[in-house]
C-alpha positions as CSV (number, residue, x, y, z in Angstrom):
1,M,90.2,109.6,103.7
2,N,93.3,111.4,104.6
3,F,93.7,115.5,103.5
4,E,96.4,114.5,101.3
5,N,94.2,111.9,99.4
6,K,91.8,114.9,99.1
7,V,94.3,117.7,97.5
8,I,95.6,115.4,95.5
9,S,92.0,114.2,94.2
10,R,91.3,117.8,93.6
11,E,94.0,118.5,91.4
12,I,93.6,115.3,89.9
13,Q,90.0,116.5,88.7
14,Q,91.6,120.3,87.5
15,F,93.8,118.2,85.3
16,L,91.2,116.2,83.8
17,Y,88.7,118.6,83.6
18,D,90.6,121.5,81.9
19,S,92.0,118.6,79.3
20,N,88.7,116.9,78.9
21,K,90.1,113.6,79.5
22,T,88.4,110.7,81.6
23,L,89.9,108.4,84.2
24,G,88.6,104.7,85.4
25,T,90.1,102.2,87.8
26,A,90.9,98.9,88.4
27,E,91.6,97.3,91.4
28,S,92.3,94.2,93.3
29,C,93.4,94.5,96.8
30,T,92.4,98.0,97.3
31,G,89.0,96.9,96.9
32,G,87.8,100.5,95.8
33,R,90.2,102.6,98.4
34,I,91.1,104.8,95.1
35,A,87.9,105.2,93.3
36,E,86.2,106.4,96.8
37,V,89.1,109.0,97.0
38,I,88.3,110.4,93.3
39,A,84.6,109.8,93.9
40,A,84.8,111.6,96.8
41,V,85.8,115.2,95.1
42,P,82.6,116.6,94.2
43,G,82.3,117.1,89.9
44,A,83.9,113.5,89.8
45,S,81.3,112.4,87.6
46,N,82.6,115.0,84.8
47,Y,85.6,113.1,84.3
48,F,85.3,109.7,86.4
49,K,83.6,106.9,84.3
50,G,84.3,104.6,87.4
51,G,85.8,101.5,88.5
52,I,85.8,97.6,88.4
53,I,86.8,95.8,91.7
54,A,88.5,93.0,90.3
55,Y,89.4,90.7,93.5
56,S,89.1,87.5,91.8
57,N,91.4,86.1,89.3
58,E,88.0,85.2,87.1
59,L,87.2,88.8,87.1
60,K,90.7,90.0,86.1
61,I,90.3,88.2,83.1
62,R,86.7,88.2,81.7
63,L,86.1,92.4,82.8
64,L,89.6,93.3,82.0
65,G,91.2,91.2,79.4
66,V,93.9,89.8,81.6
67,N,95.9,86.7,79.6
68,A,95.2,83.8,82.0
69,Q,98.7,82.3,81.0
70,V,100.1,85.4,82.5
71,I,98.0,84.8,85.6
72,D,99.3,80.7,85.6
73,E,102.6,81.4,84.7
74,Q,103.8,85.0,87.0
75,T,100.5,85.1,89.5
76,A,98.3,88.0,89.4
77,V,100.3,89.9,91.4
78,C,102.9,90.9,89.3
79,E,103.9,93.9,86.6
80,E,101.9,92.4,83.6
81,V,98.8,91.3,85.4
82,A,98.9,95.3,86.8
83,M,99.5,97.0,83.5
84,Q,96.9,94.4,81.4
85,M,94.4,95.6,84.2
86,A,94.9,99.1,83.1
87,V,94.8,98.8,79.3
88,G,91.9,96.3,79.7
89,L,90.3,98.8,81.7
90,C,90.7,101.6,79.3
91,Q,88.9,99.7,76.6
92,T,86.5,98.0,78.7
93,I,84.8,101.5,80.1
94,N,85.9,103.7,76.8
95,C,88.1,106.2,79.4
96,D,91.5,107.8,78.6
97,Y,93.1,106.9,81.7
98,A,93.4,104.4,84.3
99,I,95.3,103.6,87.5
100,A,94.7,99.8,88.4
101,I,96.4,97.9,90.9
102,T,97.1,94.1,92.4
103,G,99.0,92.9,95.3
104,I,99.3,91.3,98.6
105,A,98.0,93.1,101.6
106,G,98.3,90.7,104.3
107,P,98.3,89.7,107.1
108,G,98.6,86.2,104.9
109,G,98.7,85.4,101.4
110,G,102.2,85.9,100.9
111,T,105.2,83.4,99.8
112,P,108.8,83.6,99.8
113,T,108.7,84.7,95.9
114,I,105.9,87.8,96.9
115,P,105.9,88.6,100.1
116,V,102.7,90.7,102.1
117,G,103.7,93.9,100.9
118,T,104.3,93.5,97.4
119,I,101.6,95.9,95.7
120,W,102.0,96.5,91.9
121,I,100.6,99.7,90.6
122,A,99.7,100.8,86.8
123,Y,98.8,103.7,85.8
124,G,99.0,105.9,82.8
125,S,97.1,105.9,79.1
126,K,96.7,102.7,76.8
127,D,99.4,104.1,74.9
128,D,101.7,105.2,77.7
129,M,101.5,102.9,80.6
130,R,103.3,103.0,83.8
131,T,104.1,100.5,87.2
132,F,105.5,101.1,90.3
133,K,105.8,98.7,92.8
134,L,105.8,98.5,97.1
135,T,107.4,96.3,98.7
136,E,107.1,97.0,102.5
137,D,104.7,95.2,105.0
138,N,103.6,97.7,107.3
139,G,100.2,95.3,108.4
140,R,97.3,95.5,106.0
141,D,96.0,99.4,106.7
142,V,98.9,100.8,106.5
143,N,99.7,98.6,103.0
144,L,96.2,99.6,101.9
145,A,96.5,103.1,102.4
146,N,100.0,103.4,101.5
147,A,98.8,102.0,98.0
148,T,96.1,104.2,97.7
149,N,98.0,107.6,98.5
150,Q,101.3,106.1,96.2
151,A,99.1,105.3,93.4
152,L,97.6,108.9,93.4
153,N,100.5,111.0,93.6
154,L,102.2,108.5,91.0
155,F,99.0,109.3,88.7
156,F,99.0,112.9,89.2
157,D,102.4,113.0,88.3
158,F,102.0,111.4,85.3
159,L,99.4,114.0,84.5
160,K,101.6,117.1,85.4
161,E,103.9,115.5,83.0
162,T,102.2,114.6,80.3
163,L,99.4,117.0,79.7
164,S,102.1,119.4,80.4
165,H,103.9,118.2,77.5
166,Q,101.2,118.3,75.5
167,E,100.4,121.7,76.1
168,L,103.7,123.0,75.2
169,D,103.7,120.9,71.8
170,S,100.1,122.3,70.7
171,K,101.7,126.1,71.1
172,E,104.2,125.6,68.9
């Protein structure tokens, strides 16, 4: 785990702790790396409910409520599956926010339409879910490190934006 991820995780902790909100992770290709970074910060149990590593489509469907038809039609590596994983996690573990990730880290598994390095990240709340797509293939280890780092940064930016707006709204 790199230093930058530890710093971001601590910042996420402060936002969630101060707002009394909870977080969960639903991970496929990253295999728990995002949860590891979040749980590494002392006090994470105050806001981190846990994570589901749903590497198989069966678990994406059964535990996270991903629509099997979407997987059949678009594959598990698509924006809709990432969003459904995140929203499903919010419902399954009753958390306020979720980070979900699905992709092809490599070195194999890619196709002409979904090449290695394609990774979808979903993050936010069940009412405000956002996505981001990574497309560069820099080798498996770098792909996974980049996806983890990007997911944490995107979620941190989301928290800064949404929680700051909530504070301003409550003061008016």
